[in-house]
C-alpha positions, 0 to 999 in steps of 0.5 A: 144885395139891397137897393142902396148898394145897387144904386151906389154900384150904378153911380160908380159905374157912371163915374167910371164911364165918364172917367173912361170917355175923358181919358180916352179924349185925352189920349186922342188929343195927345197922341194924334201924332203918334199912329202907332199909340194904342191908348185910345183903343184901350180907353174904348175898350174900358169903355165898352166894358164898363157900359156893359157892366152898367147894363147888366146891373141895371138889367139885374136891379129891374129884374130882381124888383129892386130898382123901380120906375118912379117917374110920373110919366112912366107909371103905365101900370096904374093907368091899365088897372084904373080902366 
């Protein structure tokens, strides 16, 4: 799997997380007077599943070396080799 494909998967998982979050909020507001409705609970379960998939995908990308830290404040390896 290429780094570009991995980034696309991560982007899609973030979009799915936002969609699940907004769906849960919609169900919470719409079903507030129906205590037997479990749609909010199902939306929470979907969000937990998507979050787990996102964390596993990020872990795979970092472990395989396809995702790297390019932030200027996070380059700790360059500081230790210069000293």
